[in-house]
N, C-alpha and C positions, 0 to 999 in steps of 0.2 A: 567902279565900285558898286553903283546901284544895280548893275546887272547881276553881280554875285549875290547881293542881298536878295533880289527877286528870285533868283534860282534857289537859294536856300529856303526862302519862304515857300516857294512852290513845292520843293521836295518835302518839306516838313508837312505841308498841308496834304499832300498826296499820301503820305505814310501815316498820317494821324487817323485815329478812329473817329468817325463822325459822332457828334454829341448825341444824336438820337438814331442809332443804327437800326432801330426797328421800323423806321418810316418806309424805306423801299419795299419791305415785305408786306406791310399793311396796305400800302398803295397798290401793290401788285394783286393782292387778294381782292380788293374792291374794284379796281379799274382794268385789270387784265391787259388787253392790247393797247389801252389808252394810258398805261402806266408811265411811259416816258414823258408824254405830254403833261400828265398830271403832276409828276415830280417837278417838271420845269415850271409849271404854273404856280405850284405851291412854294417852290423856292423863290420865285419872283415876288410872290405875295408876302411871304413871312420869313424868308431865309431859313425855312424848316424849323422855326421856333414854335413849339406847341403852345406857348403862352403869349404869343404876339397879339397885340391890340393896336389897331391902326387909328389914325386921327379921325377916320370916318366911322368908327365904332364897328369895325370888322374884327372877328375874333378867331384865335387859334391858328393852328398849322395851315388850315385851308382858308382862313379869313372869311368866315361866315358873317354876313351882315345881321346885326341885331335887329335893325329896323325891319328888314324884309323877312327874316326867317325864324326869329326867336319864338313867335307865337305858334307857328306851325310845328315847331320842334321843341315845344315846351317840356315834353317828357324826357328829353335828353340834353336840353340847353345847359343845365348845370354841369355837364361833363364835357363841354365844348373844348376844354384844354387838354383832354386826353387824346392821344394820337389816333387811336382806333375810332373813337366817337367822332372826332373832327373829320376823318376820312369818310366815315359812314355818312355823315351829314352832307359832305361834298358830293358823294355818289348820288344821294337822293336828289340834290339840287341839279347836278349834272344831267341826270336822267330826265328830270322835268324839262330842262333846257333843250335837251335833244328832241323831246316830243314837241315842245312849243316852237322852237326856232330852228331845229335841224342841226344845231351846234351848241352843246351844253357848255362849252368853254366861253361862250359870249357873256356868261354871267360873272366872269372874273375879269378884272381889268387886264391882268397879264395874259388871260386867255384870248384876248382880241388881237394880240401881237402875232402876226403870221410866222 
């Protein structure tokens, strides 16, 4: 019985339109070759919910930390729940991490998972 239920749910999920279908294209625009990794990290962080807020005060699709990044991104912080702005912020942070640590994904908890 449960097997059939899971198969039905799986089929329905596969054939359903994602709630924010613009996310892959925006991520591709900003991350290029890193898009697959970015989509995985952002899914792990927020389940691709643009309005996600974590218990540690991380915000948006890409879970940007208010404590660490709001001051340096104050000119766009108010738009952190918009898909493109969130991805843009993540790209800036990722680029900084690449320069500083050699791996921009280290700045996201889910990015540290191999």
